[in-house]
Structures are given as structure tokens and as C-alpha cells.
Residue, then its C-alpha position, 0 to 999 in steps of 0.5 A: x500500500x505504501x508504494x501506491x501512496x508514494x506513486x500518488x504523492x509523486x503524481x500530485x507533486x509533479x502537477x503542483x510543481x510543474x513549470x516551477x523553477x524556485x524552491x524552498x527547503x528546510x528541516x524541522x524536528x519531529x521528537x518522539x520523546x524528551x531527551x531524558x526519557x529516550x533510554x528507557x523508552x519502550x517504543x519500537x521507533x527507538x531503533x529508527x530515531x536518534x538524538x538531535x538538536x533543534x537550534x530554533x528551540x535550543x534543545x536536544x530531542x530524540x526522534x526524527x527530522x523532517x526535510x521539506x522542499x516546497x515551491x515558492x507558492x507553498x505547494x509540496x515538492x518533496x519530503x524525506x524523514x530521517x533520523x535526527x542525527x543525519x545532516x540535512x545537507x546530506x538529504x537535500x540531494x535526495x529530495x531535489x531529483x529532476x528539478x531545475x532552478x533555484x533553491x532558497x535555504x537557511x544557513x544550515x545548508x552552507x557547504x561549498x561541495x553541496x552547492x557545486x554538486x547541485x550546480x551539476x544538477x542545474x540547481x542554484x543553492x542560495x543561502x544567507x551567509x554567516x556573519x563572519x563570511x563576506x557576501x558579494x551578492x547585492x543586498x537588493x537581491x539577497x533581502x527579497x530572496x530571504x523574505x520569500x524563504x519565509x514561506x517554508x516556515x509558514x508551511x512547516x508551521x501549518x503542518x505542526x498546527x493542523x496535523x501535529x507533525x511535531x508531536x507524534x504519539x505513535x509507538x511503532x511504524 
């Protein structure tokens, strides 16, 4: 059954993101339990999850990390669920298959090798730079790009509020 769901998702996603050349990417924590309780947890998911750190909440957690790619209008393009300790820079190439254009992401995706790899796939990865890095891009271009990137924060917020994706209460797959 999951193979049918996957094919249906790919079909609908293909329709929603057809003729798009601007994508937004971000990751979000999906905790299973608090970091202090995971060692004595009896959930079956303990085998799949791991410890991770959420910089936005400044806390450690045990669980997964969701990775999301959406169009500039907020339509889902692709997603991936991984253990919390897997770096999102390693997941991004998996969710950008057969896409061309520009990806706007946060500082967590800064890696020159990733930018070069995506360039070979005809994707231009744009991120804000850290304070100790020099930015040669004009501020008139960078500021609107980062304002557009806020759309994915809204999408993740809606997933968390409407579907409670960041507070799962399951015990097995």
C-alpha cells in the first residue's frame, strides 16, 4: 500500500510543481520523546530515531527530522524523514531529483561541495551567509530572496498546527 501512496504523492507533486523553477527547503524536528526519557523508552521507533538538536528551540530531542522542499507558492515538492542525527545537507540531494532552478535555504545548508554538486544538477543553492563570511551578492537581491524563504516556515508551521507533525504519539511504524 505504501508504494501506491508514494506513486500518488509523486503524481500530485509533479502537477503542483510543474513549470516551477524556485524552491524552498528546510528541516524541522519531529521528537518522539524528551531527551531524558529516550533510554528507557519502550517504543519500537527507538531503533529508527536518534538524538538531535533543534537550534530554533535550543534543545536536544530524540526522534526524527523532517526535510521539506516546497515551491515558492507553498505547494509540496518533496519530503524525506530521517533520523535526527543525519545532516540535512546530506538529504537535500535526495529530495531535489529532476528539478531545475533555484533553491532558497537557511544557513544550515552552507557547504561549498553541496552547492557545486547541485550546480551539476542545474540547481542554484542560495543561502544567507554567516556573519563572519563576506557576501558579494547585492543586498537588493539577497533581502527579497530571504523574505520569500519565509514561506517554508509558514508551511512547516501549518503542518505542526493542523496535523501535529511535531508531536507524534505513535509507538511503532
